C-alpha positions as CSV (number, residue, x, y, z in Angstrom):
1,T,-6.6,56.9,-95.5
2,A,-7.1,54.0,-97.9
3,G,-4.4,55.4,-100.2
4,V,-1.8,55.2,-97.4
5,W,-2.9,51.7,-96.5
6,W,-2.7,50.6,-100.2
7,N,0.8,52.1,-100.5
8,Y,1.9,50.2,-97.4
9,A,0.3,47.0,-98.6
10,S,2.1,47.2,-101.9
11,S,5.5,48.3,-100.6
12,K,8.4,45.9,-101.2
13,C,9.9,47.1,-97.9
14,A,6.9,46.0,-95.9
15,D,6.6,42.6,-97.6
16,N,6.8,40.2,-94.6
17,Y,9.3,42.5,-93.0
18,A,10.0,40.4,-89.9
19,L,10.8,37.4,-92.0
20,K,13.0,39.5,-94.2
21,V,15.0,40.6,-91.1
22,L,15.1,37.2,-89.3
23,S,15.6,34.8,-92.2
24,K,19.1,33.7,-93.3
25,R,18.0,33.9,-96.9
26,K,18.6,37.5,-97.8
27,T,17.8,37.4,-101.5
28,N,14.3,36.7,-102.9
29,C,13.2,35.6,-99.4
30,C,9.7,37.2,-99.3
31,Q,7.2,36.8,-102.1
32,G,4.1,38.2,-100.5
33,A,1.4,35.6,-100.2
34,N,3.7,33.1,-101.8
35,T,6.5,33.4,-99.2
36,S,7.8,29.9,-98.5
37,V,7.2,28.2,-95.2
38,A,11.0,27.5,-95.2
39,I,11.5,31.3,-94.7
40,L,9.1,31.2,-91.8
41,N,11.0,28.2,-90.3
42,D,14.3,30.1,-90.7
43,A,12.9,32.9,-88.6
44,K,11.5,30.5,-85.9
45,D,14.9,28.8,-85.7
46,L,16.6,32.1,-85.0
47,I,14.0,33.2,-82.4
48,R,14.3,29.9,-80.6
49,R,17.9,30.9,-79.9
50,F,16.9,34.1,-78.2
51,T,16.9,34.3,-74.4
52,F,14.0,36.8,-74.3
53,V,11.2,37.3,-76.7
54,I,9.2,40.5,-76.2
55,D,5.7,41.0,-77.6
56,M,5.2,44.5,-79.0
57,A,1.6,44.5,-77.9
58,C,2.7,45.1,-74.3
59,M,6.2,46.6,-74.7
60,D,6.1,48.6,-71.5
61,E,5.1,45.7,-69.4
62,S,7.7,43.5,-71.1
63,L,10.5,45.9,-70.5
64,I,9.5,46.2,-66.8
65,E,9.5,42.4,-66.5
66,L,12.8,42.2,-68.3
67,A,14.3,44.6,-65.7
68,R,12.8,42.5,-62.9
69,V,14.2,39.2,-64.3
70,L,17.6,40.7,-64.8
71,N,17.4,42.3,-61.4
72,L,17.9,45.8,-62.8
73,P,16.4,48.9,-61.3
74,L,13.8,50.7,-63.4
75,P,15.2,53.9,-64.8
76,E,13.5,57.1,-63.6
77,L,10.6,57.6,-65.9
78,K,10.7,60.8,-67.9
79,Y,6.9,61.0,-67.9
80,P,5.8,59.1,-64.8
81,K,2.2,60.3,-65.0
82,K,1.8,59.2,-68.7
83,Q,-1.3,57.1,-69.2
84,L,-0.5,54.0,-71.4
85,K,-2.7,52.3,-73.8
86,K,-5.3,50.2,-72.1
87,H,-5.2,46.5,-72.9
88,T,-8.9,45.5,-73.3
89,A,-11.1,43.5,-75.6
90,N,-12.8,46.8,-76.6
91,Q,-10.0,48.0,-78.8
92,F,-10.7,48.3,-82.5
93,T,-9.7,45.3,-84.6
94,A,-7.3,45.6,-87.5
95,R,-10.2,45.2,-89.9
96,E,-12.0,48.1,-88.2
97,R,-8.9,50.4,-88.2
98,I,-8.3,49.8,-91.9
99,G,-11.9,50.2,-92.8
100,N,-11.8,48.4,-96.1
101,D,-12.5,44.6,-96.3
102,T,-10.7,44.1,-99.6
103,L,-7.6,45.8,-98.4
104,Y,-7.7,44.0,-95.1
105,E,-8.0,40.6,-96.9
106,Y,-5.1,41.6,-99.2
107,L,-2.9,42.5,-96.2
108,M,-3.8,39.3,-94.4
109,S,-2.9,37.3,-97.5
110,R,0.3,39.1,-98.4
111,F,1.7,39.3,-94.9
112,R,0.4,35.9,-93.8
113,R,3.8,34.5,-93.0
114,D,4.7,37.5,-90.8
115,I,1.4,37.1,-89.0
116,E,2.1,33.4,-88.5
117,L,5.5,34.2,-87.0
118,Y,3.9,36.7,-84.6
119,E,1.2,34.3,-83.5
120,W,3.8,31.6,-83.0
121,S,6.0,33.8,-80.9
122,R,3.4,35.2,-78.6
123,P,3.3,32.1,-76.2
124,I,7.0,32.2,-75.8
125,S,7.3,35.9,-75.1
126,L,8.4,37.1,-71.7
127,V,5.0,38.6,-70.9
128,D,1.6,37.1,-71.9
129,C,-0.1,40.2,-73.2
130,S,-3.5,38.5,-73.7
131,H,-4.6,38.9,-70.1
132,L,-3.3,42.4,-69.3
133,N,-5.8,45.1,-68.3
134,F,-4.4,47.8,-66.2
135,N,-7.4,50.1,-66.1
136,N,-5.5,53.2,-67.2
137,N,-2.9,52.9,-64.4
138,T,0.1,55.2,-64.8
139,V,3.5,53.8,-65.8
140,D,4.6,53.9,-62.1
141,E,1.6,52.0,-61.0
142,R,2.0,49.4,-63.7
143,A,5.7,49.0,-62.7
144,K,4.6,48.3,-59.2
145,I,2.1,45.7,-60.4
146,C,4.8,44.0,-62.6
147,F,7.5,44.1,-60.0
148,G,5.0,42.4,-57.7
149,G,5.3,39.4,-60.1
150,S,1.9,39.8,-61.9
151,C,3.2,40.4,-65.4
């Protein structure tokens, strides 16, 4: 509901959360739309030191690829027939899911530095999520595709 979205948008805890966690500046780091670019650069500096960056948009595929890169066997899947979220261009946009243009614009402004960090990190992530479309394959089928080197 709109009330839940507004509570989230106004929450001090949600204010540029990724930057808050990744920045070396722990006090007064995030100031909503006024968050300094220096805070963003702190987070980027830390992420550049990571061996692996995983995009949450395709977490399953990323973990499968991580296992492949590290030459680790995939664990037995608890729910092997589970259908995972389809990665297609037909998904609802954030604006459509929120359903309120004013609220959407407020969120985009307030969390703009977190959004910038996410957009910056996508090209360096282990799996490029932008091209994935598995046509409702099961987790097992997706693992076979990824282990074949297609992720």
